[in-house]
N, C-alpha and C positions, 0 to 999 in steps of 0.2 A: 287041517291047517288053514286052508283057504276059507272055510266056513268061519273059523275063529277070527280071521282078519276082517271078514265082511261084518261079523257081529260087532267087533270093536269099532270099525269105521262108522257103522250106523249109530252106535251108542255115542260115539264122539260127536256126531252131528247134533244130537240132543244136548250133550254136555256143553258144546260150544254155544248153542242157543241160550242155555241157562247162564253161561259166563257173560254173554253179550247183553242179554236182556234181564239181568238179575233184578233190576229196580222196577221192572214192569210187572203188572199182574200176570202171573203165569199159572195156567192150570195143567194138571197132569195129562189130559188128553192132547193139548197143544204140544207139549214137550215130547210126548210119546210119538206124535205124528212126525216129528223131525227124524226119529229113528225108524219110522215105518212100522211100528209095533202097536198092538193093543196096549192099553194102560197097564193091564195086569202082567203081561209078558215083559213089558218095558221095566216095571218096578223090579221084578225078579232078576232080570238080566243086568240091570244097572247095579243092583246091590251085589250081585255075584262078582262083577268086574271091579267096582269102585269101593266096595265095603260099606256103603251107606245108601239109603234110599234117595231117590231124586229130591224129595222134600227135605231130607236132612242135609243134603249137599247144598241146595239152594239157600236154606236157612243159615248154614255155616258161612257161605259166601256173603250173604247180607250182613251177618254179624261182623265178619272181618272188615267189610267196608264201613260199617258203623263205627267200629273201633278206630279206624284210620281217620274218619271225619271228626270223631270226638277229640282225637289228639291234635288235629291240624286245623280245623275250621271253626271260626267264630259263629256258629249257628246254634240255635236252640235245639234241645233234645227232640222236641216235636218236629222241627224241620228235618232233622236227620232221620227221624222215624219215617217220615213220608218219603224222603229221598231214597231210602234203601228198600222201599217197597212195602212198608207196613201201613195199614190204614188205622190201626188201633195203637195208641200210645201204651196202653196197659199190656197188650200182647207183646209189643216190642220190648218193653222194659222187663217183663218177666222172662222172655227168651234170652235177652241180653244178660240178665243176672244168672240164668242157668248156664249160659255159655262162658261167662268170664268170672262168675262169683261176685260180681259187683253190679250195682245199678249203673245206668249210663252216667248219672251225675257223679257218683263215687269214682267211676272209671276216669272221667274227665279230670276230676280234682287230683287224682293220684298221678296222672300223666301230664298234667298241664305245664309244669315248669321243667320238663325234661328235654324239650327241643326248642325249636325256633318259635317266634311269635305266631299266633294263630292267623290263618288266612282270613281276611275280611269276609263276612258272610255273603256280601253281594257277589264277590268273585267266586266263592265256593258254590253258590247257587247257580251262577251262570255256567261254570265248568261242569257241574253235575246235571245240568239240564233242568234245573228247578224253575226256570222262567218259561212261560209259554211264549210262543213265537209272536203273538199279538202284543204282549207286554214289551218285548224287546224292540219291536218296531214302533211302539207308541200308539197303537190303534186301540180303540175302545172295543172290547170283546163283543158287546151286544150290537153295536151299530156298524162296525167295520170301518168307521171313520177315524181319521187321525184326531188325537186329543189336542 
């Protein structure tokens, strides 16, 4: 019993890291380190407890976030792709279609008029952390001087 609780606590630390840092590049070794496991033991244990691999879980979380952004934010699909942690628009679009049955553009068109007006892109980017600190302060990235 105590061993099971310890296992769940350790896996929860890794799952919390994925929930918190889902938009950041995460590799399996880093996430497994949160649980204190080797990558192979972590994948087996995570799947046994949560019913999906860490990669499947992280991808699902990213897709859920992308769905929300497509419904609510006035951002290009490419911007959303980058904000939810994908570097390839093609990979993002194919995984999104596999997850929802629709391309990101089809999904947005289908859900566009079901809710309130879209949040302006600048607000959505700021909220999602899409602006670098230098851009927010008005500094030139290369020189460090104010523009």
